[in-house]
All heavy atoms as an XYZ file, in Angstrom:
923
protein
N     -23.548    121.480     65.468
C     -22.281    120.879     65.092
C     -21.829    121.472     63.764
O     -22.636    121.786     62.918
C     -22.434    119.375     64.958
C     -22.507    118.655     66.272
S     -22.505    116.868     66.095
C     -23.854    116.614     64.972
N     -20.539    121.566     63.650
C     -19.955    122.124     62.449
C     -18.975    121.115     61.882
O     -18.312    120.411     62.625
C     -19.232    123.449     62.760
C     -20.253    124.488     63.222
C     -18.445    123.950     61.584
C     -19.664    125.814     63.601
N     -18.850    121.084     60.564
C     -17.840    120.231     59.952
C     -18.360    119.551     58.706
O     -19.533    119.239     58.608
N     -17.480    119.374     57.763
C     -17.791    118.629     56.553
C     -16.684    117.608     56.347
O     -15.545    117.822     56.788
C     -17.886    119.559     55.323
O     -16.618    120.171     55.110
C     -18.951    120.631     55.510
N     -16.991    116.504     55.674
C     -15.992    115.442     55.524
C     -14.898    115.746     54.507
O     -13.936    115.012     54.416
C     -16.831    114.245     55.079
C     -18.023    114.836     54.414
C     -18.290    116.131     55.139
N     -15.026    116.845     53.732
C     -14.081    117.055     52.638
C     -13.201    118.294     52.794
O     -12.546    118.698     51.843
C     -14.839    117.110     51.315
C     -15.861    118.227     51.267
O     -16.153    118.839     52.320
O     -16.378    118.493     50.171
N     -13.192    118.921     53.994
C     -12.307    120.069     54.182
C     -12.034    120.303     55.667
O     -12.754    119.823     56.525
C     -12.887    121.320     53.558
C     -14.146    121.838     54.226
C     -14.642    123.112     53.521
N     -15.917    123.517     54.057
C     -16.092    124.318     55.101
N     -15.049    124.801     55.732
N     -17.290    124.641     55.518
N     -10.989    121.047     55.933
C     -10.642    121.414     57.306
C     -11.675    122.408     57.810
O     -12.095    123.315     57.090
C      -9.228    122.047     57.351
C      -8.937    122.617     58.733
C      -8.175    121.030     56.933
N     -12.082    122.236     59.050
C     -13.024    123.160     59.669
C     -12.369    123.783     60.892
O     -11.836    123.065     61.742
C     -14.306    122.422     60.111
O     -14.909    121.826     58.961
C     -15.289    123.359     60.771
N     -12.374    125.085     60.956
C     -11.878    125.812     62.121
C     -13.033    126.649     62.643
O     -13.687    127.361     61.879
C     -10.676    126.717     61.767
C     -10.265    127.562     62.965
C      -9.513    125.879     61.255
N     -13.283    126.547     63.929
C     -14.352    127.321     64.552
C     -13.695    128.435     65.358
O     -12.958    128.168     66.318
C     -15.212    126.433     65.482
C     -15.740    125.223     64.723
C     -16.352    127.245     66.084
C     -16.405    124.185     65.621
N     -13.961    129.677     64.979
C     -13.362    130.809     65.687
C     -13.985    130.941     67.076
O     -15.089    130.448     67.320
C     -13.586    132.104     64.900
O     -14.959    132.476     64.972
N     -13.298    131.613     67.985
C     -13.875    131.803     69.320
C     -15.247    132.489     69.291
O     -16.127    132.136     70.064
C     -12.838    132.677     70.042
C     -11.559    132.392     69.344
C     -11.939    132.142     67.906
N     -15.429    133.459     68.378
C     -16.723    134.150     68.293
C     -17.837    133.206     67.861
O     -18.926    133.215     68.425
C     -16.645    135.328     67.317
C     -15.779    136.465     67.843
O     -15.571    136.534     69.072
O     -15.304    137.268     67.017
N     -17.560    132.381     66.843
C     -18.562    131.425     66.365
C     -18.822    130.374     67.442
O     -19.965    130.005     67.709
C     -18.120    130.770     65.034
C     -19.039    129.621     64.651
C     -18.073    131.817     63.925
N     -17.772    129.913     68.088
C     -17.917    128.928     69.153
C     -18.808    129.469     70.276
O     -19.675    128.766     70.789
C     -16.540    128.545     69.690
C     -16.450    127.353     70.602
C     -16.997    126.092     69.948
C     -15.022    127.136     71.040
N     -18.606    130.718     70.632
C     -19.411    131.339     71.692
C     -20.887    131.431     71.297
O     -21.767    131.364     72.152
C     -18.866    132.725     72.019
N     -21.170    131.551     70.006
C     -22.548    131.680     69.506
C     -23.255    130.330     69.348
O     -24.472    130.280     69.234
C     -22.556    132.392     68.148
C     -21.962    133.779     68.167
C     -22.859    134.787     68.840
O     -24.070    134.687     68.767
N     -22.258    135.750     69.506
N     -22.491    129.231     69.320
C     -23.088    127.910     69.106
C     -24.015    127.543     70.255
O     -23.726    127.827     71.414
C     -21.998    126.840     68.950
C     -21.259    126.926     67.650
S     -19.897    125.723     67.546
C     -20.806    124.174     67.599
N     -25.093    126.888     69.902
C     -26.094    126.479     70.876
C     -25.548    125.359     71.774
O     -24.842    124.476     71.322
C     -27.341    126.004     70.142
C     -28.498    125.640     71.045
C     -29.720    125.307     70.200
C     -30.854    124.802     71.039
N     -31.556    125.816     71.779
N     -25.905    125.429     73.042
C     -25.582    124.349     73.964
C     -26.886    123.858     74.582
O     -27.928    124.491     74.439
C     -24.608    124.829     75.049
O     -25.177    125.860     75.809
N     -26.826    122.725     75.234
C     -28.020    122.189     75.881
C     -27.642    121.604     77.231
O     -26.491    121.216     77.449
C     -28.710    121.141     74.991
C     -27.863    119.948     74.681
C     -27.877    118.818     75.497
C     -27.051    119.933     73.555
C     -27.101    117.716     75.217
C     -26.260    118.825     73.264
C     -26.288    117.722     74.101
N     -28.594    121.567     78.162
C     -28.295    121.030     79.492
C     -27.886    119.561     79.421
O     -28.521    118.764     78.737
C     -29.604    121.176     80.257
C     -30.404    122.161     79.484
C     -29.960    122.030     78.054
N     -26.816    119.229     80.119
C     -26.361    117.849     80.196
C     -27.145    117.155     81.295
O     -27.214    117.670     82.421
C     -24.857    117.823     80.492
C     -24.169    116.470     80.508
C     -24.275    115.795     79.143
C     -22.707    116.641     80.884
N     -27.742    116.046     80.983
C     -28.554    115.278     81.932
C     -29.682    116.139     82.523
O     -30.086    115.932     83.665
C     -27.708    114.673     83.054
C     -26.529    113.897     82.566
N     -26.641    112.788     81.755
C     -25.204    114.075     82.767
C     -25.445    112.326     81.479
N     -24.560    113.086     82.074
N     -30.144    117.141     81.767
C     -31.260    117.978     82.208
C     -30.901    119.039     83.228
O     -31.776    119.740     83.722
N     -29.618    119.204     83.556
C     -29.191    120.173     84.565
C     -28.705    121.447     83.877
O     -27.697    121.431     83.167
C     -28.081    119.569     85.422
C     -27.671    120.441     86.596
O     -27.933    121.666     86.573
O     -27.071    119.891     87.539
N     -29.385    122.569     84.099
C     -29.035    123.844     83.474
C     -27.641    124.330     83.860
O     -27.046    125.138     83.163
C     -30.068    124.918     83.835
C     -31.432    124.689     83.225
C     -31.468    124.883     81.722
O     -30.627    125.636     81.178
O     -32.340    124.272     81.073
N     -27.097    123.859     84.988
C     -25.764    124.284     85.426
C     -24.649    123.520     84.707
O     -23.477    123.822     84.872
C     -25.644    124.111     86.939
C     -26.616    125.027     87.671
C     -26.737    124.736     89.153
N     -25.508    124.418     89.850
C     -24.725    125.295     90.492
N     -25.063    126.556     90.527
N     -23.637    124.904     91.111
N     -25.047    122.530     83.895
C     -24.116    121.748     83.079
C     -24.518    121.942     81.620
O     -25.535    121.413     81.182
C     -24.204    120.259     83.423
C     -24.024    119.865     84.883
C     -24.401    118.411     85.079
C     -22.604    120.123     85.324
N     -23.744    122.682     80.883
C     -24.079    122.954     79.490
C     -23.145    122.191     78.560
O     -21.917    122.246     78.703
C     -23.990    124.457     79.202
C     -25.080    125.263     79.881
C     -26.452    124.951     79.321
O     -26.661    124.894     78.102
N     -27.413    124.731     80.212
N     -23.729    121.463     77.610
C     -22.987    120.639     76.661
C     -23.105    121.260     75.278
O     -24.212    121.549     74.820
C     -23.562    119.224     76.661
C     -22.727    118.247     75.869
O     -21.586    118.515     75.529
N     -23.300    117.096     75.585
N     -21.986    121.449     74.627
C     -21.949    122.006     73.281
C     -21.317    120.954     72.376
O     -20.120    120.660     72.503
C     -21.127    123.294     73.298
C     -21.252    124.128     72.067
C     -20.542    125.464     72.243
C     -21.351    126.376     73.143
N     -20.915    127.789     73.070
N     -22.107    120.354     71.492
C     -21.579    119.330     70.579
C     -20.794    120.001     69.458
O     -21.316    120.866     68.762
C     -22.707    118.497     69.984
C     -23.417    117.549     70.938
C     -24.538    116.814     70.208
C     -22.453    116.559     71.547
N     -19.547    119.598     69.295
C     -18.712    120.144     68.237
C     -18.668    119.228     67.021
O     -18.606    119.696     65.886
C     -17.280    120.357     68.749
C     -17.141    121.297     69.946
C     -15.687    121.347     70.395
C     -17.662    122.676     69.598
N     -18.681    117.916     67.258
C     -18.578    116.951     66.157
C     -19.101    115.607     66.615
O     -18.960    115.230     67.776
C     -17.113    116.811     65.741
C     -16.882    115.886     64.593
C     -17.001    116.179     63.270
C     -16.476    114.512     64.677
N     -16.701    115.064     62.528
C     -16.369    114.022     63.366
C     -16.201    113.644     65.738
C     -15.998    112.726     63.080
C     -15.829    112.348     65.440
C     -15.733    111.899     64.127
N     -19.733    114.913     65.683
C     -20.180    113.537     65.924
C     -19.835    112.733     64.686
O     -20.037    113.193     63.560
C     -21.686    113.512     66.175
C     -22.165    112.152     66.613
C     -23.626    111.984     66.965
C     -24.509    113.140     67.044
N     -25.894    112.809     67.340
N     -19.304    111.532     64.873
C     -18.948    110.692     63.733
C     -20.199    110.355     62.937
O     -21.317    110.386     63.467
C     -18.250    109.414     64.211
O     -19.125    108.640     65.008
N     -20.044    110.010     61.656
C     -21.211    109.710     60.828
C     -22.130    108.634     61.415
O     -23.347    108.716     61.275
C     -20.597    109.250     59.502
C     -19.277    109.954     59.448
C     -18.803    109.986     60.880
N     -21.571    107.633     62.090
C     -22.431    106.597     62.668
C     -22.838    106.937     64.109
O     -23.505    106.153     64.771
C     -21.770    105.220     62.589
C     -20.487    105.137     63.383
O     -20.047    106.118     63.962
N     -19.896    103.959     63.395
N     -22.404    108.105     64.610
C     -22.850    108.579     65.917
C     -22.163    107.967     67.115
O     -22.551    108.223     68.250
N     -21.103    107.173     66.892
C     -20.503    106.497     68.043
C     -19.424    107.306     68.749
O     -19.118    107.047     69.900
C     -19.979    105.113     67.659
C     -18.803    105.166     66.698
O     -18.520    106.245     66.144
O     -18.179    104.119     66.490
N     -18.846    108.294     68.084
C     -17.846    109.141     68.715
C     -18.373    110.567     68.764
O     -18.868    111.079     67.763
C     -16.516    109.096     67.942
O     -16.055    107.743     67.913
C     -15.462    109.976     68.585
N     -18.255    111.190     69.935
C     -18.775    112.538     70.132
C     -17.658    113.399     70.691
O     -16.916    112.978     71.586
C     -19.964    112.524     71.120
C     -21.075    111.627     70.579
C     -20.474    113.936     71.386
C     -22.150    111.299     71.601
N     -17.543    114.618     70.168
C     -16.555    115.584     70.630
C     -17.309    116.849     71.024
O     -18.201    117.291     70.298
C     -15.532    115.900     69.519
C     -14.562    116.976     69.954
C     -14.795    114.637     69.095
N     -16.984    117.410     72.186
C     -17.708    118.597     72.598
C     -17.062    119.338     73.739
O     -15.963    119.013     74.190
N     -17.781    120.352     74.190
C     -17.384    121.162     75.327
C     -18.459    121.074     76.387
O     -19.651    121.131     76.075
C     -17.246    122.638     74.923
C     -16.088    123.018     74.032
C     -16.228    124.485     73.608
C     -14.771    122.809     74.750
N     -18.047    120.941     77.624
C     -18.972    121.007     78.756
C     -18.569    122.221     79.578
O     -17.387    122.391     79.895
C     -18.936    119.733     79.619
C     -19.711    119.929     80.914
C     -19.500    118.549     78.853
N     -19.556    123.032     79.893
C     -19.331    124.173     80.773
C     -20.146    123.948     82.037
O     -21.335    123.647     81.965
C     -19.725    125.462     80.072
C     -18.817    125.732     78.878
C     -19.245    126.924     78.065
O     -20.387    127.031     77.664
N     -18.290    127.817     77.829
N     -19.464    124.065     83.168
C     -20.104    123.824     84.460
C     -20.090    125.115     85.278
O     -19.066    125.799     85.355
C     -19.356    122.741     85.231
C     -19.315    121.392     84.533
S     -18.371    120.150     85.483
C     -19.511    119.813     86.830
N     -21.220    125.429     85.900
C     -21.294    126.565     86.812
C     -20.516    126.223     88.079
O     -20.329    125.043     88.403
C     -22.755    126.867     87.141
N     -20.059    127.231     88.816
C     -19.358    126.957     90.075
C     -20.186    126.045     90.988
O     -21.391    126.255     91.155
C     -19.187    128.341     90.706
C     -19.172    129.277     89.535
C     -20.146    128.674     88.551
N     -19.551    125.005     91.501
C     -20.217    124.074     92.406
C     -21.151    123.077     91.741
O     -21.728    122.223     92.411
N     -21.309    123.144     90.418
C     -22.205    122.209     89.720
C     -21.672    120.785     89.837
O     -20.467    120.559     89.965
C     -22.355    122.598     88.253
N     -22.588    119.829     89.776
C     -22.239    118.426     89.974
C     -22.904    117.572     88.882
O     -24.113    117.619     88.717
C     -22.733    118.007     91.348
C     -22.481    116.575     91.733
C     -23.022    116.291     93.130
N     -22.488    117.211     94.124
C     -21.434    116.963     94.892
N     -20.805    115.818     94.812
N     -21.016    117.850     95.767
N     -22.092    116.820     88.157
C     -22.603    115.806     87.234
C     -22.582    114.512     88.037
O     -21.517    113.943     88.293
C     -21.726    115.713     85.993
C     -22.272    114.760     84.941
O     -23.401    114.261     85.110
O     -21.566    114.521     83.950
N     -23.761    114.072     88.477
C     -23.857    112.949     89.412
C     -23.147    111.704     88.903
O     -22.945    111.533     87.699
C     -25.330    112.618     89.742
C     -26.005    113.779     90.444
C     -26.095    112.220     88.502
N     -22.776    110.847     89.843
C     -22.053    109.628     89.525
C     -22.760    108.785     88.476
O     -23.975    108.609     88.528
N     -21.998    108.324     87.525
C     -22.512    107.466     86.454
C     -21.311    106.745     85.834
O     -20.172    106.991     86.210
C     -23.258    108.298     85.404
C     -22.389    109.290     84.685
N     -21.992    110.484     85.257
C     -21.820    109.254     83.461
C     -21.233    111.145     84.402
N     -21.108    110.411     83.303
N     -21.596    105.859     84.895
C     -20.512    105.235     84.143
C     -20.960    105.009     82.716
O     -22.143    105.128     82.401
C     -20.022    103.944     84.808
C     -21.035    102.833     84.755
O     -21.390    102.361     83.683
N     -21.500    102.404     85.919
N     -20.024    104.736     81.873
C     -20.279    104.434     80.461
C     -19.843    102.983     80.266
O     -18.637    102.715     80.151
C     -19.473    105.369     79.562
C     -19.523    106.805     79.985
N     -20.624    107.591     79.781
C     -18.610    107.573     80.624
C     -20.377    108.795     80.266
N     -19.172    108.812     80.794
N     -20.794    102.043     80.266
C     -20.445    100.614     80.259
C     -19.488    100.184     79.146
O     -18.648     99.326     79.365
C     -21.794     99.920     80.114
C     -22.773    100.896     80.669
C     -22.236    102.249     80.309
N     -19.604    100.812     77.973
C     -18.751    100.361     76.869
C     -18.085    101.526     76.145
O     -17.825    101.450     74.952
C     -19.575     99.530     75.887
O     -20.622    100.310     75.358
N     -17.806    102.616     76.881
C     -17.204    103.782     76.234
C     -16.092    104.378     77.081
O     -16.141    104.338     78.306
C     -18.264    104.849     75.984
N     -15.104    104.929     76.391
C     -14.069    105.699     77.070
C     -14.433    107.172     76.981
O     -15.131    107.601     76.061
C     -12.687    105.495     76.422
O     -12.753    105.896     75.059
C     -12.249    104.061     76.521
N     -13.952    107.926     77.959
C     -14.147    109.372     77.946
C     -12.793    110.020     78.198
O     -12.112    109.704     79.167
C     -15.139    109.793     79.020
C     -15.372    111.291     79.079
C     -16.403    111.637     80.120
O     -17.486    111.079     80.146
N     -16.059    112.552     80.999
N     -12.410    110.901     77.286
C     -11.176    111.662     77.402
C     -11.589    113.107     77.657
O     -12.425    113.642     76.929
C     -10.369    111.598     76.103
C     -10.065    110.212     75.662
N      -8.900    109.570     76.013
C     -10.779    109.327     74.917
C      -8.902    108.354     75.488
N     -10.027    108.181     74.826
N     -11.015    113.735     78.684
C     -11.399    115.093     79.036
C     -10.163    115.946     79.267
O      -9.242    115.537     79.970
C     -12.254    115.090     80.328
O     -13.398    114.257     80.122
C     -12.720    116.487     80.683
N     -10.183    117.135     78.673
C      -9.138    118.114     78.902
C      -9.776    119.316     79.573
O     -10.732    119.893     79.043
C      -8.478    118.518     77.588
C      -7.411    119.561     77.730
C      -6.409    119.587     78.660
C      -7.236    120.717     76.921
N      -5.613    120.695     78.473
C      -6.103    121.416     77.405
C      -7.909    121.239     75.826
C      -5.642    122.595     76.847
C      -7.446    122.412     75.275
C      -6.330    123.073     75.774
N      -9.289    119.679     80.751
C      -9.830    120.821     81.484
C      -9.200    122.086     80.901
O      -7.984    122.262     80.945
C      -9.546    120.717     82.999
C     -10.150    121.910     83.734
C     -10.102    119.405     83.554
N     -10.043    122.942     80.336
C      -9.563    124.181     79.711
C      -9.482    125.309     80.732
O      -8.486    126.024     80.798
C     -10.482    124.579     78.537
C     -10.450    123.498     77.464
C     -10.075    125.934     77.959
C     -11.474    123.672     76.367
N     -10.543    125.484     81.513
C     -10.619    126.538     82.527
C     -11.199    125.974     83.805
O     -12.093    125.128     83.757
C     -11.531    127.689     82.069
C     -10.951    128.494     80.938
O      -9.771    128.870     81.016
O     -11.698    128.755     79.969
N     -10.729    126.477     84.937
C     -11.293    126.110     86.225
C     -10.650    124.868     86.810
O      -9.679    124.322     86.281
N     -11.235    124.434     87.920
C     -10.789    123.224     88.609
C     -12.009    122.360     88.860
O     -13.067    122.855     89.229
C     -10.105    123.573     89.952
O      -8.969    124.405     89.673
C      -9.643    122.328     90.679
N     -11.840    121.058     88.666
C     -12.943    120.116     88.771
C     -12.429    118.836     89.420
O     -11.241    118.526     89.345
C     -13.536    119.854     87.357
C     -12.542    119.165     86.463
C     -14.840    119.132     87.393
N     -13.328    118.117     90.063
C     -13.006    116.792     90.574
C     -13.684    115.788     89.647
O     -14.892    115.864     89.430
C     -13.530    116.633     92.006
O     -13.412    115.288     92.415
N     -12.903    114.877     89.099
C     -13.447    113.838     88.209
C     -13.129    112.501     88.854
O     -11.961    112.147     89.012
C     -12.837    113.913     86.795
C     -13.099    115.290     86.171
C     -13.393    112.798     85.910
C     -12.387    115.515     84.846
N     -14.163    111.781     89.256
C     -13.947    110.500     89.927
C     -13.156    110.635     91.203
O     -12.380    109.740     91.560
N     -13.302    111.774     91.903
C     -12.604    111.986     93.161
C     -11.178    112.488     93.030
O     -10.484    112.654     94.023
N     -10.736    112.750     91.799
C      -9.375    113.239     91.570
C      -9.458    114.670     91.029
O     -10.176    114.929     90.057
C      -8.615    112.343     90.565
C      -7.211    112.862     90.328
C      -8.598    110.896     91.052
N      -8.729    115.585     91.654
C      -8.762    116.978     91.223
C      -8.017    117.162     89.914
O      -6.925    116.624     89.716
C      -8.157    117.888     92.292
C      -8.299    119.355     91.937
C      -7.852    120.271     93.045
O      -8.465    120.220     94.140
O      -6.886    121.026     92.820
N      -8.617    117.955     89.025
C      -8.010    118.282     87.739
C      -8.173    119.778     87.512
O      -9.288    120.297     87.542
C      -8.688    117.498     86.609
N      -7.058    120.471     87.310
C      -7.094    121.913     87.087
C      -6.876    122.201     85.605
O      -6.604    121.288     84.813
C      -6.038    122.604     87.941
O      -4.762    122.085     87.647
N      -6.979    123.473     85.242
C      -6.802    123.885     83.842
C      -5.503    123.311     83.289
O      -4.461    123.363     83.935
C      -6.809    125.400     83.744
N      -5.591    122.712     82.111
C      -4.448    122.079     81.463
C      -4.338    120.596     81.736
O      -3.555    119.904     81.097
N      -5.151    120.083     82.675
C      -5.115    118.651     83.012
C      -5.915    117.827     82.014
O      -6.879    118.292     81.419
C      -5.706    118.421     84.404
O      -4.955    119.067     85.390
N      -5.518    116.570     81.893
C      -6.206    115.584     81.054
C      -6.703    114.462     81.960
O      -5.974    114.019     82.857
C      -5.244    115.022     80.007
C      -5.702    113.739     79.367
C      -6.664    113.741     78.370
C      -5.181    112.512     79.780
C      -7.094    112.540     77.791
C      -5.595    111.321     79.208
C      -6.559    111.346     78.211
O      -6.983    110.179     77.647
N      -7.933    114.020     81.737
C      -8.488    112.892     82.501
C      -8.989    111.831     81.535
O      -9.624    112.137     80.529
C      -9.634    113.369     83.391
N      -8.707    110.585     81.862
C      -9.178    109.437     81.084
C     -10.087    108.615     81.986
O      -9.700    108.242     83.091
C      -7.994    108.586     80.614
C      -8.403    107.296     79.991
C      -8.988    107.267     78.738
C      -8.205    106.105     80.658
C      -9.375    106.063     78.158
C      -8.579    104.890     80.086
C      -9.167    104.877     78.827
N     -11.298    108.341     81.508
C     -12.237    107.499     82.245
C     -12.460    106.237     81.408
O     -13.036    106.297     80.321
C     -13.585    108.212     82.502
C     -14.526    107.304     83.270
C     -13.371    109.527     83.244
N     -12.002    105.076     81.896
C     -12.183    103.824     81.151
C     -13.641    103.361     81.167
O     -14.424    103.793     82.022
C     -11.302    102.821     81.902
C     -10.511    103.591     82.888
C     -11.212    104.888     83.103
N     -13.999    102.458     80.271
C     -15.358    101.919     80.255
C     -15.728    101.303     81.602
O     -14.914    100.637     82.238
C     -15.310    100.840     79.163
C     -14.171    101.225     78.286
C     -13.167    101.875     79.203
N     -16.958    101.565     82.033
C     -17.504    100.940     83.228
C     -17.061    101.520     84.550
O     -17.492    101.046     85.600
N     -16.211    102.552     84.543
C     -15.723    103.129     85.799
C     -16.684    104.229     86.259
O     -16.947    105.190     85.529
C     -14.295    103.693     85.635
C     -13.862    104.451     86.879
C     -13.324    102.566     85.325
N     -17.211    104.075     87.484
C     -18.093    105.090     88.051
C     -17.308    106.374     88.269
O     -16.172    106.344     88.751
C     -18.680    104.632     89.389
C     -19.733    103.545     89.213
O     -20.413    103.532     88.166
O     -19.873    102.710     90.122
N     -17.929    107.494     87.902
C     -17.279    108.788     88.118
C     -18.330    109.876     88.272
O     -19.371    109.848     87.646
C     -16.318    109.131     86.977
C     -16.968    109.197     85.630
N     -17.368    108.068     84.947
C     -17.290    110.245     84.848
C     -17.909    108.430     83.796
N     -17.884    109.747     83.708
N     -18.030    110.792     89.168
C     -18.844    111.974     89.372
C     -17.935    113.153     89.063
O     -16.740    113.108     89.340
C     -19.325    112.034     90.823
C     -20.107    113.275     91.155
C     -20.630    113.248     92.587
O     -19.793    113.134     93.515
O     -21.841    113.344     92.762
N     -18.497    114.200     88.468
C     -17.708    115.375     88.143
C     -18.279    116.557     88.919
O     -19.473    116.828     88.829
C     -17.740    115.647     86.627
O     -17.295    114.469     85.940
C     -16.839    116.801     86.250
N     -17.417    117.236     89.682
C     -17.858    118.341     90.531
C     -16.978    119.556     90.260
O     -15.743    119.471     90.383
C     -17.771    117.967     92.032
C     -18.300    119.105     92.900
C     -18.535    116.671     92.306
N     -17.615    120.664     89.904
C     -16.885    121.909     89.649
C     -16.436    122.537     90.959
O     -17.107    122.406     91.986
C     -17.763    122.887     88.873
N     -15.326    123.249     90.896
C     -14.835    123.987     92.052
C     -15.596    125.294     92.225
O     -16.767    125.407     91.834
N     -14.925    126.303     92.751
C     -15.553    127.587     93.060
C     -15.659    128.533     91.869
O     -16.199    129.622     92.000
C     -14.764    128.295     94.179
C     -14.799    127.510     95.476
O     -15.774    126.761     95.702
O     -13.841    127.640     96.260
N     -15.116    128.135     90.731
C     -15.147    128.964     89.530
C     -15.796    128.165     88.399
O     -15.853    126.939     88.450
C     -13.732    129.356     89.122
C     -12.995    130.165     90.159
C     -11.557    130.445     89.739
O     -11.127    129.998     88.654
O     -10.865    131.116     90.510
N     -16.261    128.863     87.353
C     -16.791    128.132     86.198
C     -15.718    127.211     85.610
O     -14.529    127.504     85.682
C     -17.150    129.232     85.205
C     -17.297    130.468     86.029
C     -16.334    130.320     87.174
N     -16.168    126.111     85.045
C     -15.269    125.116     84.454
C     -15.649    124.915     82.990
O     -16.835    124.839     82.654
C     -15.386    123.759     85.202
C     -14.578    122.679     84.504
C     -14.954    123.911     86.648
N     -14.642    124.828     82.131
C     -14.843    124.472     80.732
C     -13.962    123.267     80.442
O     -12.771    123.281     80.753
C     -14.480    125.622     79.779
O     -15.276    126.766     80.094
C     -14.724    125.232     78.324
N     -14.571    122.225     79.860
C     -13.832    121.005     79.524
C     -14.114    120.603     78.083
O     -15.257    120.661     77.623
C     -14.245    119.861     80.449
C     -13.937    120.100     81.899
S     -14.512    118.754     82.974
C     -16.286    118.977     82.880
N     -13.083    120.185     77.381
C     -13.191    119.599     76.049
C     -13.188    118.094     76.245
O     -12.382    117.574     77.013
C     -11.978    120.013     75.204
C     -11.886    119.331     73.876
C     -12.579    119.818     72.778
C     -11.094    118.199     73.718
C     -12.487    119.180     71.548
C     -10.993    117.569     72.491
C     -11.700    118.067     71.398
N     -14.104    117.381     75.587
C     -14.140    115.929     75.772
C     -14.287    115.182     74.453
O     -14.797    115.706     73.462
C     -15.284    115.522     76.715
C     -16.653    115.695     76.121
C     -17.250    114.678     75.368
C     -17.365    116.869     76.291
C     -18.505    114.840     74.812
C     -18.615    117.037     75.746
C     -19.180    116.024     75.000
O     -20.420    116.187     74.432
N     -13.813    113.952     74.487
C     -14.026    112.989     73.407
C     -14.650    111.765     74.068
O     -14.107    111.216     75.023
C     -12.715    112.595     72.704
C     -12.046    113.825     72.102
C     -12.984    111.518     71.639
C     -10.642    113.565     71.582
N     -15.799    111.380     73.567
C     -16.555    110.252     74.102
C     -16.584    109.197     73.011
O     -17.068    109.457     71.912
C     -17.963    110.734     74.450
C     -18.900    109.666     74.892
C     -18.927    109.242     76.210
C     -19.781    109.086     73.984
C     -19.808    108.260     76.618
C     -20.655    108.106     74.389
C     -20.664    107.702     75.696
O     -21.534    106.726     76.103
N     -16.010    108.030     73.285
C     -15.853    107.035     72.228
C     -16.183    105.630     72.711
O     -15.412    105.026     73.460
C     -14.420    107.078     71.710
C     -14.178    106.187     70.534
C     -12.797    106.402     69.974
O     -11.844    106.650     70.693
N     -12.694    106.300     68.673
N     -17.323    105.105     72.270
C     -17.635    103.710     72.606
C     -16.555    102.772     72.076
O     -16.038    102.956     70.986
C     -18.967    103.460     71.906
C     -19.594    104.809     71.858
C     -18.439    105.745     71.590
N     -16.205    101.796     72.918
C     -15.184    100.843     72.521
C     -15.771     99.595     71.882
O     -15.115     98.900     71.158
C     -14.321    100.461     73.732
O     -15.141    100.041     74.791
N     -17.051     99.334     72.172
C     -17.757     98.225     71.527
C     -19.250     98.467     71.702
O     -19.682     99.003     72.707
C     -17.361     96.886     72.145
O     -17.754     96.838     73.495
N     -20.027     98.079     70.725
C     -21.467     98.318     70.803
C     -21.729     99.817     70.779
O     -20.945    100.594     70.286
N     -22.863    100.223     71.321
C     -23.235    101.626     71.332
C     -23.683    102.026     72.729
O     -24.513    101.374     73.326
C     -24.341    101.915     70.314
C     -23.869    101.693     68.909
N     -23.079    102.583     68.245
C     -24.059    100.655     68.074
C     -22.812    102.135     67.049
N     -23.383    100.962     66.908
N     -23.113    103.100     73.217
C     -23.422    103.627     74.537
C     -23.534    105.130     74.387
O     -22.537    105.826     74.410
C     -22.297    103.243     75.504
C     -22.506    103.810     76.891
O     -23.609    104.245     77.212
O     -21.533    103.822     77.640
N     -24.710    105.660     74.161
C     -24.889    107.065     73.794
C     -25.501    107.884     74.900
O     -26.403    108.663     74.671
C     -25.772    107.167     72.553
C     -25.190    106.490     71.362
N     -24.078    106.975     70.700
C     -25.527    105.358     70.716
C     -23.793    106.175     69.697
N     -24.642    105.182     69.693
N     -24.993    107.817     76.125
C     -25.618    108.593     77.195
C     -25.172    110.036     77.257
O     -25.564    110.765     78.123
C     -25.439    107.898     78.559
C     -23.990    107.815     79.003
O     -23.109    108.185     78.232
O     -23.772    107.374     80.140
N     -24.358    110.503     76.300
C     -23.970    111.914     76.278
C     -24.753    112.701     75.246
O     -24.440    113.835     74.962
C     -22.472    112.061     75.993
C     -21.687    112.221     77.234
N     -21.345    113.436     77.746
C     -21.209    111.318     78.108
C     -20.670    113.286     78.847
N     -20.574    111.994     79.103
N     -25.798    112.124     74.674
C     -26.620    112.849     73.679
C     -27.551    113.792     74.357
O     -28.024    113.592     75.411
C     -27.432    111.878     72.843
C     -26.570    111.102     71.895
N     -27.051    110.124     71.112
C     -25.260    111.167     71.612
C     -26.085    109.607     70.390
N     -24.997    110.231     70.687
């Protein structure tokens, strides 16, 4: 993660490409790159890259919202297709599965608990 509380931080494409990612939910075809986390850890901002056909199995966030912007590719989120440039909002407690199409997918997300702590994206 990059960022300091006292200045603007810009991450260039080259630096972003070099940043470490880790498998989401233990699946190597789902790579999560954390860009920022709030000081108390309740809000997370990052990038998810999915291999073609990769599937993030159905789950929900009992007390968190998830905002997702599809940067590249086409994906199904909760059974609804979202292509590059689309925005998806997943309310707390709503079951959703994310499935990549035939091309790699890159998504920017903001994960924000609405009450309590729900940290299943760590």
